[in-house]
N, C-alpha and C positions, 0 to 999 in steps of 0.2 A: 833619627836621634834627636833628643831635646837639646835646647840651647841654654847653657848656664848663663844666668843674668848677673846677679850681684851677690857678693859674699859679705856679710856683716861681721865685722871684727869687734871684739871687746871682751871684758871679763866674763860676761854671761852670754857672750855671743854664740849663736848656734848657726852652723852652715845651712843656709837655705838655698835651694835651687828650684827654679820653676821651668818646666818644660813647655815649650810653645808647640802646639799641634798645628803642623803646617797644612793639615787637611781641613782645619776649621775655616769656614769661609770668611770669618771676621778677622782672624789673625794672619791669614796667608792668602795671597792671590797668585795663582800660577798662570803665567802668560806664555802660551806656546808660540815659538818662533815660526813664522810662515815658511812653508816648504813648497816644492814644485807643484804638488797637488792643488795647493790653494790658487795657483796662477792659471791652471788648465782652463778654467771657465772663460777667463778673459782672453787667453791665447786662442781658444776655440772660436770666440766671437770675431776676433780679428781675422783669423784664417777664413771663416765663412764669408765675411764681408769682402775679403780680397778675391775669393772664388767668384762671388756674385758680380763683383766689379769687372773681373776679367771676362766673364761670360757675357756681360752687358756690352763691353767693348767689342768683343768678337761678333756678337749679333748685329751691332750697329755697322761694323765694317762689312759684313756679308751683305747686309741690306743696301749699303752704299754701292758695293760692286754689282749687285743685282740691278739697281737703278741706272748705273752707268751702262751696264750691258744692255738694258732695255732701251736706253736712249740711242746708243750706237746702232743697235739692231734696227730700230725704227728708221734712223737716218740712212742706213744701207738700203733698206727696202724702198723708202720714199724718195730719197735724193741721190741715191747711187754712191754713197760714200765708199771710198776704196782705201787701199793701203796708204797712199800718200796723205789723205785727209786724216787718217787715224794717227799717222806719225806726226803730223802737224799738231794734232790735239795733245799728244804726249809731250811735245816740246813746249807747248803753251802751259801745260800743267807744271812742267819742270821749272819754267821761268817764274811762275807765280809762287810755287811752293818748292824752293830749291832743296830743302832738307827732307822732303817727303820721298818715300820709296814705294815701289809697287805699282807705278803708273806708266810703265814703259809701253811702247806700242804693242809689244807681244802680249803683255798682261791685259791691255785694253781689249785686244781681240779675244782673249780667254774670257773676259767678262761678258762679252757679247755671246760667246759660245755657251757660257754658263746659263745665261738667260734663255737662250734658245733651247737648251737641253731640258730645262725643267718647267718652262712656261706652260706646257700642256699637262703637267703632273702636279696639280695644286696640293695633293696629299703629301708630296715630298718637300714642298717649300718650307714647312717648319723644321724639317730634319736638317736641311742644308745649312740653316741659320745656326744650328747648334754645333756644327763642326767648324774647324779652322779652314782657312782658305787653302792651305797645303793639303789637308785631307780631301777637300772637295776637288781639287785639281787632280789628285791621284785617282779618285774614283771616276771622275768624269773622263779622264784620258785613257784609263785602262779598261773600262767597262763599255761594252758595245750594246748591251740590251738594257731596256728599261728595268726589267725585273732584277737584273744583275746589279744595277746601280742601287735600287731600293734595298736589295739584300745587304750590300756592304754598308749602306748608310745606317740601317737599323742595327746590324751587328756591331758596327764600330761604336755607335752610341751606347749600346747595351754593355759592351765589354770595355769601353773607354780605352780603346787602343791608341797608342801613340803613333807617330808617323812610321817608325821602323816596323812596328808590329803589323800595321796595315799593309805596308809594302810586302812583308813576309807572307801574309795571308793571300795577297793578290798573286804573288809568285807561286804560292802553293796551291793555287786554283781551288780555293775553298768553296766558291760558289758551284763550280763544275762538279766537284766531288760530292757536295751536298745534294745536288739535283740528281746526279747519276747513281749515287749510292747512299740512300738514307740509312740511318742507324738500324741495325737488326736487333729488335727487342722481343723478349718473350711476351706472350699474351698477358702474363701476370703483371709485367711492368706497365703495359698500356692500361691495365685495369686499375692498378694501385697508384700509378704516377702518370696521369695523362700528359703532363707537360714534359716528360722525359725526352720525347722525340726531338724537342727543340733545344735540348741541353747537351745531349751526348752526340758523338760523331761516329761514323762508320770507320773512319781511319784518322789517326793522330800523327801529325808530323813531328818527329823528334830528330831532325837533321842537326840540331844544335848539340847533340850528344857526341858527334864525331866518332861513332862506333865503327869498328872494322867489320867487314862482311862476315867474318867467322867468329863473332862475339858470342860469349856465353850468357846464360841467364843471370849469373852473378855480375857480369860486366854491365848488362842492361840495368839491373837493379841499382848498382852502385852509381852509374852515370845519372840515372833519374833523380836520385837523392842529391847528388852533387849539383845538378842543374835544376833543382826543385822549383825555383822561381820561374824559369822558362817553361817548365812542364805545367805549372799552375796557370800560366797565361794561356797555354795551348788548351788546357781543359776548360777554362772559363772562369770568370771573376767570382762566381758564387761557390767555388770549391775551396775548402780549407783543409790544410794538411793536419792529420791526426797522429800518424806514426808509421814508421818503417819496421817490417818484421813484427807487426803488432801481435802480442802473445794472446793465445786463447787456450784455456784449459777445459777439457771435456773428460769427465771421469778421472782416470788416473794418468791421462796422456796430455802432453803439451803440443800445441800447434801454433803456427804463426802465419799471419796474412802478409803478403808481399808489401802492399801499400794500402793504407786506410785513410780515407778522406771523409769530409762532411760537406754536403751540399746545402747551402742556406735556402735556396729557392725551393728545393724539394723537401727540406727538413728531414734528411735521412743520412745515414752512414753509407758510404760507397767504397766497396772493397775492390781493388785492382789486383788481379792475379796475372803474372807475367809468364808467357810461353814464347820461346824463341823458335818454335817449330810451327807447322801448320795446325790449325784447329782440329781437335779430335772430339767426337761426341762425349767420350768418357771424361773429358775435362769438366763438364758441367756437374757431374756428381760430386766432385770435391768442392766445387764452388758453392753448391747448394748446402753442403754440410757446414761450410764456413758461415753462410748467411743465417742458417738456423742458430748457430752458436752466437753470432752477433746479436740477433734479435732477442735471444733468451737471456744473455749475460751482460751485454754491453749497451744496448739501445736504452735510451732514457724513455720514461713513460709517455712524454709528450711528443716523441719523435715517431716518424712514420717508418714502415718496414724498410730494411736495408736493401741496397741494390748491389749486385755483383757484376763486374766487368772482366771478361777474359780478353786480355790484350795480347794478341798473337802476331807472329811474323807474317803469316798468310792465312787465308781461309777460302774454302769453296762455298760460294753463296748458297748453293742448293743444300749442301750438307748442314750449313748453319740453320737454314730455314727448317729442315726436317728436325734437327735437334732441339730447336727452341719451341717448336709448335706444341710439344708435349711437356715442356719444362714446367715444374711446379713452383719454381721460385722466380722472383724478379731479377732476371739476368739478361745480359746482352754480350755480344761478341764483336770486337773491333780489331782492326789491324794497327800496327805501328809502322811507320815508314821512316827509314833512316836517311832517305834522299828525297829531294824535291821531285814531284812527279813531272812527267812530260806534259806541260800545259797545252801545247799545240795538239797533241793527241787527244787530250781530254776535251778540248774545244771542238775538235772534229766529231768526237762521239756525241757531244752535246747537240751539235747541229743535226746529226742523224736522229737523236732522241726527239728533238722538237719536230722534225719532219714527220717522223712516225706518229707522234702524238696528234699532229694536225690531220694526218690521214685517217687515224682511228676516230677522231672527233667528227670528221666529215662523213664517214661511212654511214652512220645511222640516218643522217639527214638525206643522203642519197637513197638509202634503202626505203625510207618512209615517203619519199616523194612520189606522188601519184602520177601514173602515166597520163599524158594528155589524151583525152578521148578524141577519137577521130570524128570530126564533124563532116557530114555529107556535103559534098561540094554543091554549091548552088547551081541549079539547072538553068539559071538565067544566063543568057548569052551563049549557051552551048550551040554548037553547030549541029544541025540535024542531018 
């Protein structure tokens, strides 16, 4: 609306009004008040700087512990340092730096063990410097094999696990399960998504759902949605939730997907279909139908073909292998486990697996070894 300025009064006065156009750049200047969006850039810079500072502090601390461990390890080997000497060293540090923590005799021994564990694995040295001391202690104390330590170091960094999640995965024997039971993928998945084998699992731990043994499919679905944050951590950090009971319309009929996700690393939609019974080959037909509908009606042009996951209570490995070998869609079959597995049993199976692998590796070398030719004995010195 225009603003009335001045009214001229008199015998021949005429009421005059003049409107001021607020949109005119000369007569009006609109100043927008700053909002939260205007501050995001500065807040982001501060947060990034804090993250870099914390990472630099952690790297420096781990390098210090490495150097202390190297020094103690050398003294033990060269001068026979023992328990009493290390305890005296801890007391000397406490007297010099009374407010500092983390230099007890026990922790000094751990520093020496830390150095001894990774000194012969130079490829892992950069990885241990990126994790906290707590993470390193957990991996070092709980893992017995070099490949197991490397596995958890790399996955922990990739997934950015906290201390509790790392403990959970160690308790759940993720390494043993991954080695003994790699994910079962259809050939189409391997062709379209070569990196999928390193992203999906053969079994998913959902002990955090607290499901009863006789739960229904609706119970499983509802619990997964309620504990979605935990389930996303179990799936992996590149999974993003799209929807529950995601609607699909094909022809004149309505369908719905149990759970729909998007994987940023694979750049594709991932549909999870839930089954509370053992896997059956006919389950794949319905899943392939859903994948076709997703790719035709939901997938964006820049996205890659969708992947389907049948998440079953149990499965027979040979039945899965037969069913997936002729599957025409990118699908895979996985189990969900409502209880932590028996880690001792898995470790025993892993030992058997390694022993069998070593035997099979040695067999070709034995088979290819040429028999030593018999050399005729020298006649020299023979008694006649």
